[in-house]
Backbone as CSV, one residue per row, in Angstrom:
resi,resn,N_x,N_y,N_z,CA_x,CA_y,CA_z,C_x,C_y,C_z
1,PHE,-23.922,-44.353,23.619,-23.472,-45.369,24.544,-22.682,-46.427,23.811
2,VAL,-21.958,-47.214,24.569,-21.109,-48.258,24.008,-21.507,-49.591,24.629
3,VAL,-21.718,-50.566,23.776,-21.983,-51.921,24.235,-20.797,-52.775,23.799
4,ILE,-20.264,-53.533,24.717,-19.132,-54.401,24.409,-19.568,-55.839,24.636
5,ILE,-19.376,-56.651,23.612,-19.690,-58.068,23.708,-18.371,-58.816,23.735
6,ASP,-18.113,-59.475,24.841,-16.874,-60.235,25.010,-17.170,-61.674,24.615
7,ASN,-16.786,-62.016,23.393,-17.118,-63.328,22.875,-16.110,-63.701,21.800
8,VAL,-16.173,-64.923,21.348,-15.330,-65.364,20.248,-16.198,-65.365,18.991
9,LEU,-15.944,-64.415,18.119,-16.685,-64.297,16.866,-15.708,-64.256,15.708
10,ASP,-16.088,-64.911,14.631,-15.298,-64.779,13.412,-15.953,-63.701,12.546
11,ASP,-15.419,-63.482,11.364,-15.952,-62.433,10.503,-17.433,-62.640,10.191
12,GLU,-17.833,-63.882,9.983,-19.231,-64.179,9.677,-20.140,-63.826,10.862
13,GLY,-19.678,-64.092,12.068,-20.447,-63.733,13.259,-20.614,-62.236,13.403
14,VAL,-19.574,-61.497,13.076,-19.647,-60.027,13.129,-20.652,-59.528,12.102
15,LEU,-20.655,-60.116,10.931,-21.613,-59.705,9.897,-23.057,-59.897,10.358
16,GLU,-23.314,-60.935,11.139,-24.665,-61.145,11.686,-25.066,-59.982,12.595
17,TYR,-24.155,-59.525,13.427,-24.442,-58.368,14.275,-24.673,-57.127,13.422
18,LYS,-23.871,-56.956,12.370,-23.991,-55.773,11.519,-25.327,-55.711,10.789
19,LYS,-25.964,-56.853,10.575,-27.292,-56.859,9.956,-28.303,-56.144,10.847
20,GLN,-28.128,-56.266,12.137,-29.060,-55.664,13.094,-28.595,-54.304,13.600
21,PHE,-27.295,-54.128,13.684,-26.710,-52.914,14.251,-25.617,-52.422,13.308
22,SER,-25.945,-51.453,12.487,-25.015,-51.028,11.435,-23.696,-50.474,11.989
23,GLU,-23.750,-49.834,13.125,-22.517,-49.287,13.711,-21.885,-50.304,14.656
24,THR,-21.455,-51.391,14.074,-20.802,-52.456,14.826,-19.324,-52.469,14.462
25,TYR,-18.488,-52.500,15.465,-17.043,-52.545,15.273,-16.524,-53.754,16.036
26,ALA,-15.680,-54.525,15.399,-15.194,-55.754,16.019,-13.673,-55.757,16.041
27,PHE,-13.143,-56.214,17.147,-11.701,-56.226,17.357,-11.272,-57.621,17.785
28,LEU,-10.199,-58.074,17.217,-9.618,-59.360,17.578,-8.319,-59.089,18.316
29,LEU,-8.312,-59.395,19.591,-7.089,-59.242,20.379,-6.229,-60.466,20.104
30,MET,-5.075,-60.225,19.512,-4.247,-61.321,19.023,-2.805,-61.167,19.485
31,PRO,-2.565,-61.378,20.790,-1.166,-61.395,21.234,-0.484,-62.639,20.681
32,THR,0.799,-62.728,20.862,1.513,-63.914,20.401,1.014,-65.142,21.158
33,LEU,1.221,-66.296,20.559,0.832,-67.547,21.219,1.590,-67.706,22.528
34,GLU,2.845,-67.320,22.522,3.655,-67.378,23.748,3.030,-66.520,24.857
35,GLU,2.589,-65.324,24.508,1.955,-64.434,25.489,0.640,-65.017,25.990
36,LEU,-0.136,-65.614,25.086,-1.394,-66.238,25.495,-1.156,-67.346,26.511
37,HIS,-0.147,-68.162,26.272,0.156,-69.246,27.218,0.687,-68.680,28.543
38,LYS,1.447,-67.623,28.472,1.939,-66.984,29.701,0.762,-66.489,30.544
39,ARG,-0.191,-65.837,29.900,-1.383,-65.345,30.617,-2.218,-66.499,31.146
40,ASP,-2.347,-67.538,30.349,-3.122,-68.700,30.768,-2.483,-69.373,31.981
41,ASN,-1.162,-69.484,31.976,-0.456,-70.106,33.103,-0.570,-69.298,34.384
42,ALA,-0.902,-68.018,34.269,-1.084,-67.177,35.450,-2.456,-67.406,36.096
43,ARG,-3.358,-68.089,35.382,-4.685,-68.395,35.922,-4.600,-69.559,36.901
44,ASP,-5.625,-69.652,37.719,-5.806,-70.824,38.561,-5.813,-72.050,37.648
45,GLU,-5.166,-73.112,38.071,-5.011,-74.295,37.228,-6.351,-74.833,36.714
46,ARG,-7.388,-74.728,37.522,-8.709,-75.238,37.127,-9.379,-74.369,36.067
47,LYS,-8.877,-73.150,35.861,-9.492,-72.223,34.905,-8.671,-72.049,33.631
48,ARG,-7.637,-72.834,33.484,-6.786,-72.703,32.302,-7.486,-73.235,31.051
49,LEU,-7.158,-72.611,29.934,-7.809,-72.922,28.659,-6.794,-73.284,27.581
50,THR,-5.774,-74.004,27.930,-4.648,-74.259,27.040,-5.079,-74.822,25.685
51,GLU,-5.886,-75.862,25.677,-6.308,-76.469,24.412,-7.151,-75.502,23.589
52,ARG,-8.038,-74.767,24.243,-8.899,-73.797,23.532,-8.058,-72.672,22.940
53,ILE,-7.058,-72.232,23.671,-6.157,-71.190,23.170,-5.469,-71.670,21.896
54,ASP,-4.937,-72.867,21.924,-4.240,-73.406,20.753,-5.187,-73.524,19.560
55,GLU,-6.396,-74.013,19.817,-7.392,-74.187,18.757,-7.765,-72.842,18.119
56,LEU,-8.076,-71.858,18.957,-8.496,-70.554,18.434,-7.347,-69.791,17.797
57,TYR,-6.171,-69.906,18.366,-5.021,-69.208,17.783,-4.765,-69.729,16.368
58,GLU,-4.821,-71.032,16.219,-4.637,-71.650,14.893,-5.689,-71.109,13.918
59,LYS,-6.930,-71.062,14.353,-8.032,-70.618,13.484,-7.876,-69.144,13.082
60,PHE,-7.615,-68.282,14.043,-7.637,-66.850,13.782,-6.329,-66.305,13.212
61,SER,-5.213,-66.953,13.477,-3.937,-66.411,13.019,-3.639,-66.749,11.562
62,ARG,-4.336,-67.680,10.996,-4.035,-68.149,9.649,-4.844,-67.458,8.557
63,LYS,-5.688,-66.512,8.899,-6.500,-65.903,7.855,-6.491,-64.386,7.952
64,THR,-6.855,-63.771,6.857,-7.018,-62.325,6.822,-8.450,-62.025,7.232
65,HIS,-8.625,-61.000,8.033,-9.951,-60.678,8.552,-10.475,-59.400,7.910
66,LYS,-11.679,-59.501,7.351,-12.300,-58.333,6.724,-13.124,-57.535,7.730
67,GLU,-13.708,-58.208,8.699,-14.611,-57.550,9.651,-13.956,-57.272,10.998
68,LEU,-12.980,-58.065,11.344,-12.302,-57.910,12.629,-11.056,-57.048,12.459
69,GLN,-10.915,-56.062,13.311,-9.700,-55.256,13.328,-8.749,-55.917,14.330
70,VAL,-7.636,-56.400,13.838,-6.712,-57.188,14.646,-5.773,-56.271,15.430
71,ILE,-5.658,-56.569,16.709,-4.774,-55.814,17.595,-3.788,-56.787,18.244
72,ASP,-2.519,-56.540,18.048,-1.502,-57.336,18.745,-1.372,-56.737,20.148
73,SER,-1.994,-57.404,21.097,-2.019,-56.884,22.470,-0.898,-57.456,23.342
74,THR,0.108,-58.040,22.697,1.257,-58.553,23.441,1.895,-57.416,24.231
75,GLY,2.090,-57.621,25.504,2.755,-56.619,26.334,1.881,-55.440,26.727
76,GLN,0.630,-55.430,26.326,-0.259,-54.324,26.690,-1.029,-54.652,27.963
77,SER,-1.268,-53.610,28.740,-2.180,-53.750,29.875,-3.605,-53.656,29.323
78,VAL,-4.579,-53.973,30.146,-5.978,-53.820,29.738,-6.234,-52.358,29.350
79,LYS,-5.723,-51.436,30.147,-5.912,-50.008,29.869,-5.298,-49.631,28.517
80,ASP,-4.119,-50.148,28.220,-3.473,-49.877,26.936,-4.339,-50.377,25.778
81,THR,-4.849,-51.580,25.905,-5.654,-52.181,24.838,-6.950,-51.406,24.635
82,VAL,-7.599,-51.030,25.722,-8.828,-50.227,25.614,-8.534,-48.914,24.901
83,SER,-7.433,-48.305,25.214,-7.042,-47.053,24.569,-6.850,-47.248,23.064
84,VAL,-6.201,-48.333,22.676,-5.998,-48.632,21.257,-7.346,-48.814,20.563
85,ILE,-8.247,-49.547,21.193,-9.571,-49.781,20.612,-10.311,-48.467,20.417
86,PHE,-10.368,-47.635,21.442,-11.090,-46.367,21.314,-10.456,-45.470,20.258
87,ASP,-9.150,-45.516,20.128,-8.480,-44.723,19.092,-8.821,-45.212,17.689
88,MET,-9.192,-46.479,17.548,-9.514,-47.051,16.240,-10.958,-46.791,15.816
89,LEU,-11.801,-46.353,16.725,-13.196,-46.085,16.374,-13.273,-44.902,15.411
90,PRO,-14.182,-44.979,14.444,-14.263,-43.940,13.414,-14.400,-42.519,13.952
91,GLU,-15.147,-42.336,14.996,-15.340,-40.982,15.528,-14.084,-40.410,16.180
92,ASN,-13.083,-41.270,16.429,-11.846,-40.808,17.039,-10.695,-40.680,16.050
93,LYS,-10.950,-41.061,14.802,-9.909,-40.952,13.777,-9.987,-39.581,13.122
94,ASN,-8.887,-38.911,13.041,-8.833,-37.618,12.352,-7.551,-37.486,11.583
């Protein structure tokens, strides 16, 4: 089975999960900042996260990630991104 945790975790947070669950895979969806703002602007005005997007983009885009597999999801549909993730899982690599 597959469990997906939709959360904001850095490499250290992923390592905490790996202590309990050795087969843990983490992905960082990292579209361009422009794409993030475009998606945010498509939300209801009361649900927009503009400041949080800027804060997290700054944090995650400036470092190399050892535990997170970074995916540039700019221009991808949800289905496209899910497909990329499943293709990156060890059991699907050949």
